[in-house]
C-alpha positions in Angstrom: 152.4 119.5 193.9 148.7 120.0 194.3 146.3 117.7 196.2 145.8 114.5 194.2 143.0 112.0 194.1 144.3 109.0 192.1 141.9 106.3 191.1 143.3 103.0 189.9 140.5 101.7 187.7 139.9 99.4 184.8 136.8 97.5 185.8 138.2 94.0 184.9 139.9 91.9 187.5 143.6 90.9 187.2 144.6 93.9 185.0 147.0 95.4 187.5 144.9 97.9 189.5 146.6 96.9 192.7 150.1 97.1 191.2 149.4 100.6 189.9 148.1 101.6 193.3 151.2 100.3 195.0 153.5 102.0 192.6 151.7 105.3 193.1 151.9 105.0 196.9 155.6 104.2 196.7 156.2 107.2 194.4 154.5 109.6 196.8 156.4 108.2 199.8 159.7 108.5 197.8 158.8 112.2 197.5 158.3 112.4 201.3 154.6 113.0 200.9 151.9 111.5 203.1 149.3 109.4 201.5 145.9 107.8 202.3 145.2 104.5 200.7 141.6 103.6 200.1 141.1 99.8 199.6 138.0 99.4 197.6 138.4 95.6 197.1 137.7 94.5 200.6 137.6 90.8 199.6 141.3 90.8 198.6 142.6 93.9 200.3 146.2 93.4 198.9 147.0 97.1 198.8 145.7 97.7 202.3 147.5 94.7 203.6 150.8 95.9 202.2 150.7 99.4 203.6 149.1 98.8 206.9 151.5 100.2 209.5 153.9 101.7 207.0 155.0 105.2 208.1 153.5 108.0 206.2 150.5 105.9 205.0 146.9 106.0 206.3 144.9 103.0 205.3 141.2 102.5 205.3 138.8 100.2 203.5 135.4 101.0 201.9 133.5 98.4 200.0 133.2 99.9 196.6 131.9 96.8 194.9 128.3 98.2 195.0 125.6 99.3 192.7 122.6 101.6 192.7 121.8 103.4 196.0 124.4 101.2 197.9 127.1 102.6 195.6 126.1 106.2 196.3 126.1 105.4 200.0 129.6 104.0 199.8 130.9 107.1 197.9 129.3 109.3 200.6 131.1 107.3 203.3 134.4 107.5 201.3 134.3 111.3 200.8 133.2 112.1 204.3 136.2 110.2 205.6 138.5 111.9 203.1 137.2 115.3 204.2 137.5 114.6 207.9 141.1 113.3 207.5 142.3 116.3 205.5 144.3 114.1 203.2 146.7 115.7 200.7 147.1 112.6 198.5 144.6 109.8 198.2 145.0 106.6 196.2 141.9 104.5 195.6 142.3 100.9 194.6 139.1 100.2 192.7 137.6 96.7 192.8 136.5 94.7 189.7 133.3 95.9 188.2 133.9 99.3 189.6 132.0 101.1 186.9 128.9 100.3 189.0 130.2 102.7 191.6 132.5 105.1 189.8 130.9 105.7 186.5 127.4 105.8 187.9 128.4 108.3 190.5 130.9 110.4 188.5 128.6 113.4 188.7 128.9 113.2 192.5 132.6 112.2 192.8 134.2 114.8 190.5 132.5 117.9 191.9 133.0 116.8 195.5 136.7 116.0 194.9 137.3 119.2 193.2 135.5 121.2 195.9 137.9 119.5 198.4 140.8 120.9 196.3 141.8 117.6 194.6 143.0 117.2 191.0 141.4 113.9 189.9 143.7 111.5 188.1 142.4 108.2 186.7 144.6 105.3 185.6 142.6 103.0 183.4 144.3 99.6 183.4 144.0 97.9 180.0 143.2 94.2 180.0 144.0 91.9 177.1 140.5 91.4 175.9 138.6 93.7 173.6 135.9 94.5 176.2 138.5 96.3 178.3 139.5 98.5 175.4 135.9 99.3 174.6 135.1 100.3 178.2 138.0 102.7 178.2 136.1 105.0 175.8 132.8 104.7 177.7 134.0 105.3 181.2 132.3 108.5 182.5 134.8 108.9 185.4 137.6 108.9 182.8 135.9 111.5 180.6 135.3 113.8 183.6 138.7 113.4 185.3 141.3 116.2 185.2 143.9 113.7 183.9 143.6 110.2 182.6 146.0 107.6 181.5 145.5 104.2 179.9 148.1 101.8 181.4 149.2 98.4 180.1 150.6 96.1 182.7 153.4 94.1 181.0 153.5 91.7 183.9 150.3 90.3 182.5 151.6 90.0 179.0 154.8 91.1 177.2 153.3 90.8 173.7 151.5 93.6 171.9 149.6 91.0 169.8 147.7 89.9 172.9 146.1 93.3 173.4 143.1 94.5 171.4 144.3 97.9 172.5 147.2 97.5 170.1 145.8 95.3 167.4 142.8 97.5 166.9 144.2 101.1 166.9 140.8 102.7 167.0 140.6 102.2 170.8 144.0 103.8 171.5 143.4 106.6 169.0 140.0 107.4 170.5 141.6 107.6 173.9 144.4 109.9 172.8 142.0 112.2 170.9 140.0 112.5 174.1 143.0 113.9 175.9 144.2 110.7 177.4 147.8 109.7 178.2 149.2 106.3 177.5 151.7 104.5 179.7 152.9 101.0 180.8 154.2 99.1 183.7 157.3 97.2 182.5 157.5 93.4 183.0 159.0 92.2 186.3 160.6 88.7 186.3 158.2 86.2 187.9 160.7 85.0 190.5 161.0 88.6 191.8 157.3 89.3 191.5 156.6 86.4 193.8 159.0 87.8 196.4 157.0 91.0 196.4 153.9 89.2 197.3 155.6 87.3 200.2 156.9 90.4 202.0 153.9 92.5 203.1 153.5 95.4 205.6 156.3 97.3 204.0 156.5 99.5 200.9 157.9 98.2 197.7 160.8 100.6 197.8 161.8 99.4 201.3 162.5 96.0 199.8 165.4 97.6 197.8 167.1 99.1 200.9 170.0 98.0 203.0 167.7 96.3 205.5 165.9 94.4 202.9 165.6 90.6 203.5 166.0 90.0 199.7 169.1 89.1 197.8 171.0 92.1 196.4 170.3 91.1 192.8 166.5 91.0 193.5 166.7 94.4 195.2 168.3 95.8 192.1 165.7 94.3 189.9 162.9 95.8 191.9 164.7 99.2 192.1 165.0 99.3 188.3 161.4 98.2 187.8 160.1 100.9 190.2 162.0 103.7 188.5 160.9 102.6 185.1 157.3 102.2 186.2 157.3 105.7 187.8 158.7 107.3 184.7 156.5 105.4 182.2 153.1 105.5 184.1 152.9 107.3 187.5 154.8 110.6 186.9 153.1 111.5 183.7 149.7 111.0 185.2 150.0 112.7 188.6 152.9 115.1 188.0 152.4 115.9 184.3 155.9 114.7 183.6 157.5 116.9 186.3 
């Protein structure tokens, strides 16, 4: 497995960027790989909060909700840190409106990442509204990435009819013609999802183990959801289906 820089993007808030970041971190940990988590949403910081202190994970935050020269400065800080750390796997949890930083600076991000030996993988989280689907075809960071996947988060909605991505096939077709992959995160029962939010400072997978504070039935629900999510969304993007 080569060095990976995985960006959980999508521009809109509430589309599942943090969930995808967590699933990716857990997958890398499951493969006994070390990973650096970059929290770009410093206001919420839910991914950083979950993995702070978890063995095998280095966490740092960079405010990526910037535009113009400030955005370029943030990217400079980010990649200096990545280079100094010598990270093998980096997961970036992008904030809402991240196009201001990522798409504007794609011509800086991609060459630097590739010079550092990273394969750049972008997960574009698809929101329900049409604007999210439209932006998927305009994102420069997606166009330039080594691999890209459009991901629907079924926890947001279980119904295809709610997504312009499905009701207006031109968006999905354009994405696929541009070399993009398509995946989804399966729905997780709300009662179990709420438990995940309660127990922080430990990986998602650790909540399925023998020392988990959860009920056995909830552990199994999370275990099934993790495996399905990895197969449907994470593995095809970062491992090419390996």
